[in-house]
C-alpha angles and dihedrals in degrees: 000000000000090000096054091044088059091045089054091052090054092050091048089053089052093053090045088053091051092046095050095047092048094048094049124090110280095249093043093048093058092048093044098043098089098033090052092052092048089050093051090045091053091047092052091046088058089047089051092055090052094046094036093230134094094209094116090051092051094050093047092049095045092051093046093048096051094079100047090045091055091045092047094051091048096051097037091217131130093019096175093055092045088051090055090048089050090054091049091048092048091047090054094047091047091051092047092058097043114119111254116253118253107255114246122237113275112262119230115269115258138166092252112051113220117241116272108244092200096053097079096048088046092054090041093056091046090050091051091050092047091050092050091050092050095048092043093050091049098045095041090052089236093137092049093048093049098042100038107033117067106172126186128199120235104249121233094241093053114129109222119227118264114268097014117151107208113216130187117197139157128258120228091273095045099263109148112239133189121229138177127214122199131187115225118250095242135083087231095056092104090057092055128074118275111240129222107209113204104196131213134253132277103055139011140261092292094051092046098041091116089058094066105019089092090066091063091045088054091054106262129132107234133197117190134168144188119248119236111292092020124106111330094339118116128233135039127292120256135153094249092043094053090051090053089049093052092052092047091049091055091050090050091050091054089052092049092048109021120190096018126124108259131214133176129219119192124190123198108311087012089060097079092046091048089050091049089052093048089051096048104033115069092194091069101096098174135022137190125194115197098196114338128191119213100225140354090241094053094048088046091055090048090051092048089055090050089053090057101264111152111260092237092053100043097073091049092049090046091053092044097049108027123055120201119251142127090018125162093235091061096049104089101108109130127067121246102029115210119261109271142194120213116199126186137166117226092219094053109138094184101052120021117241091233093058095060091042089053090051090052093049091050095047108115096205131069109293148158128212114213113192116200108207115219093003120134127214105318130330090109091148091065134070132027095322096045091098092052090050090049091051093048091052093047091050091048095051093040093049095242135118129035098337 
């Protein structure tokens, strides 16, 4: 009875965790998801030491692992991490159904309490479970997917932009994605390259419409899309999945507008994927990167420091939690790389100015770096330097100017 009471406490903590993260503001919930779980895990570990059983820990962990295991098996990605999670889940289920130990006779009371022989194995099993959860979360990209990708749905009462052509297409693994195609507001739009706009994080196409609407106003045909799990697209976000989505979106754009010159524009989180595409797809003849971080680990370390993490601890935590992979700095594979424009605001609190500048310096193809003094994250088409940004884009896509 004692054992299943503890198991029930663990399950209740799991449902409390789910309730709290769903009731929180969308941005806060994604930031708080993992810290809340770690806090509940630590609280139940203390409870385990008092009760001399890890049953509550096992039930919490088994309940929390059920969802990522199902998602992992459906997507087929991050197999090593999912394997570790499967081991942790199996370990918890095995421990839950172990027969309880026969309690020993109570020792006589004395001033000096004898050491508890079960305390070390108890802590040892908790340490093994904690290590499996950490390795599984790292290798399955769970931490990256929860800390980096903040998708929104497109609400039913949303009013779609005028002239949008809604397109549904499949990613490379069959996940159904939602895209929008817009015709440029110029009679010469058909003579210009059609642009694939790879949008940033924290939202969807609808929420970030203002970030690419200026391209249509400037006379360019634009195709954009929502990554898996964003907007009306199916699936769940992951690093590998978003890269598949970006490649599939480019293929869909070439089917919508065959025989046109093609360019790619990546903003913020879309920057690394746009750079990957420019480096792998020979048909991309021009590219623009509106803020671009060099690696998920480096931007993670930068974000940890912004959150108040000590500078000496942030690099270690970044290495511990965030594996490298599908990073912009590793993307330069084809020769020659297409001419590119790198744009970055000096007041950007999300991506440091130096990171985009470093990416521009390391770019092996023809390129220009356009700093935007006193500009925050995005909105480069506005304000006193908006005209300079417009001119730089036109010169890039027309093959004129410095590039």
